[in-house]
C-alpha positions in Angstrom: 61.8 48.0 56.8 65.2 48.9 55.4 67.9 46.2 55.6 71.0 47.2 57.4 74.2 47.5 55.4 77.1 45.2 56.4 79.0 48.0 58.3 75.8 48.8 60.2 75.2 45.2 61.0 78.8 44.9 62.3 78.4 48.0 64.4 75.1 46.8 65.9 76.7 43.5 66.7 79.6 45.2 68.4 77.3 47.3 70.5 75.6 44.1 71.9 78.9 42.5 72.9 80.3 42.7 76.5 83.0 45.2 77.0 86.6 44.1 77.7 89.3 46.5 78.8 92.9 45.5 78.7 95.8 47.0 80.6 99.1 47.3 78.7 102.1 46.8 81.1 102.5 43.2 82.2 99.3 42.3 80.5 99.8 43.0 76.8 103.4 44.2 77.1 106.2 42.4 78.8 107.4 45.5 80.7 109.0 44.6 84.0 111.2 41.9 82.6 113.0 44.6 80.6 112.8 47.5 83.0 114.1 45.5 86.0 117.3 44.7 84.1 118.3 48.3 83.3 121.4 49.6 85.0 120.2 53.0 86.2 123.8 54.2 86.9 124.1 54.8 83.2 120.9 56.8 82.9 120.1 60.5 83.5 116.7 59.8 85.1 115.7 58.3 88.5 113.6 55.3 87.4 113.6 53.0 84.4 110.0 53.9 83.4 111.2 57.6 83.0 113.7 56.7 80.2 112.5 58.5 77.0 111.4 56.0 74.4 111.6 53.0 76.7 108.0 52.0 76.1 108.2 51.9 72.3 110.1 48.7 71.7 109.1 46.4 74.6 108.1 42.8 73.6 104.5 41.6 73.8 103.5 39.2 76.5 103.4 35.6 75.2 100.2 35.0 73.3 98.8 38.5 73.8 98.6 39.7 70.2 96.7 36.6 69.0 94.5 36.6 72.1 93.3 40.1 71.4 92.5 39.3 67.8 90.6 36.2 68.9 88.7 37.9 71.7 87.7 40.8 69.4 85.2 38.4 67.7 83.2 38.2 71.0 84.0 41.4 72.9 83.9 45.1 72.4 87.6 45.7 73.2 89.4 48.7 74.6 92.9 49.3 75.9 93.0 51.1 79.3 96.5 52.0 80.5 98.5 54.5 82.5 101.8 56.2 81.6 104.4 57.7 83.9 103.8 61.3 84.7 107.4 62.2 84.4 107.9 60.6 81.0 106.0 62.5 78.3 107.2 60.3 75.5 105.6 57.2 77.2 102.1 58.5 76.2 103.1 58.6 72.5 105.2 55.5 72.6 102.3 53.4 74.0 100.2 54.4 71.0 103.0 53.6 68.6 103.4 50.2 70.2 99.8 49.4 69.8 99.7 50.5 66.2 102.8 48.4 65.4 101.2 45.2 66.7 97.6 45.8 65.9 97.6 48.1 62.9 96.8 51.8 62.4 93.5 51.7 60.4 90.0 50.6 61.2 90.9 46.9 60.6 92.6 47.0 64.0 90.5 45.4 66.8 91.5 48.4 69.0 91.2 51.2 66.4 90.4 54.5 68.3 89.7 52.4 71.4 92.7 53.5 73.5 92.3 55.2 76.9 95.3 56.5 78.8 94.4 57.7 82.3 96.0 57.7 85.7 92.7 56.7 87.3 91.3 53.7 85.6 88.2 53.7 87.7 86.7 56.6 85.6 86.1 54.2 82.8 84.2 51.5 84.7 80.8 53.0 85.0 79.5 51.6 81.7 80.3 48.1 82.9 82.7 45.5 81.6 85.7 43.4 82.5 89.1 45.0 83.2 92.1 42.6 82.8 94.9 44.3 84.8 97.8 42.8 86.8 97.6 45.2 89.7 95.0 46.7 92.0 96.4 50.2 91.7 95.4 53.3 89.6 91.7 52.4 90.1 91.8 48.9 88.8 90.4 47.3 91.9 87.5 49.8 91.8 86.2 47.9 88.8 84.9 45.2 91.2 81.6 47.1 91.3 78.3 45.2 91.2 76.3 48.5 90.7 78.1 49.2 87.5 78.2 45.5 86.5 82.0 45.8 86.1 84.7 43.5 87.4 88.5 43.4 87.8 90.2 40.2 86.5 93.7 40.2 87.8 96.1 38.9 85.1 98.1 36.0 86.5 96.7 36.1 90.0 95.5 32.6 89.2 98.5 31.2 87.3 96.1 29.7 84.7 94.7 33.0 83.8 97.4 34.2 81.4 97.3 34.4 77.6 99.6 31.4 77.2 97.5 29.3 79.5 93.6 29.5 79.9 92.7 33.2 80.0 91.4 33.2 76.4 89.2 30.2 76.9 88.0 31.6 80.2 86.9 34.9 78.6 85.4 33.2 75.6 83.3 31.1 78.0 82.2 34.2 79.8 81.1 35.8 76.6 78.9 32.7 75.9 77.5 32.4 79.5 76.6 36.1 79.7 73.8 35.6 77.2 71.9 33.5 79.8 72.9 35.3 83.1 71.5 38.5 84.6 74.8 40.3 84.6 78.3 40.1 83.2 79.6 39.6 86.8 77.3 36.6 87.1 78.8 35.2 84.0 82.3 35.6 85.3 81.3 34.0 88.6 79.8 31.0 86.8 82.9 30.3 84.7 85.2 30.9 87.7 83.3 28.5 89.9 83.1 25.9 87.1 86.9 25.9 86.7 87.8 26.7 90.3 89.5 29.9 89.2 90.0 32.9 91.4 89.7 36.2 89.5 91.8 38.5 91.6 93.9 38.8 94.8 94.1 41.4 97.5 92.7 44.8 96.5 95.4 46.9 98.3 98.5 44.8 98.6 100.8 43.9 95.7 104.6 43.2 95.4 106.2 46.0 93.5 109.5 46.1 91.7 112.3 47.6 93.9 112.3 50.9 91.9 108.5 51.6 91.9 
């Protein structure tokens, strides 16, 4: 038998890892803290998320950048985000933001692993965990045992944030899933062990006043 080259070995290892999908706004990117402070009387658009270029220079959520780099050793990571329909620059600006913080070449943990879609449920059929702060845009549809996918609501349990216990929670899941029947079972085991709750209501969520 032929020995696999190092790139082939890394690719094969990546294919056996559980999939982890990460939302951007309010998960990787500290969006609302900036948008909620904008005085719209000085703007030519109706809502702050429609301001051209607004998504390019937003700050990251505390601990998010290092968390992604750490989790990339155990997960097959993707970014799954929406962008405002009435702000064409947002689609480009989100990619620019990701390239700025994670790099533009194949050394990036999310190199060519960016999905922008208004309906996030279309990406769940291959299984995996979606970390998203809200149930909308198809996020709650990830709670699907048939697909072995699950929605983990960022911050619903105050301990499940990057600056608290979310990284250790996900690392534990990646270890437990080797001995459970499904990825969902692994999440349940770790959640029960730490008395975490992984998401709140699937339809109700407090929105910003302008949303």
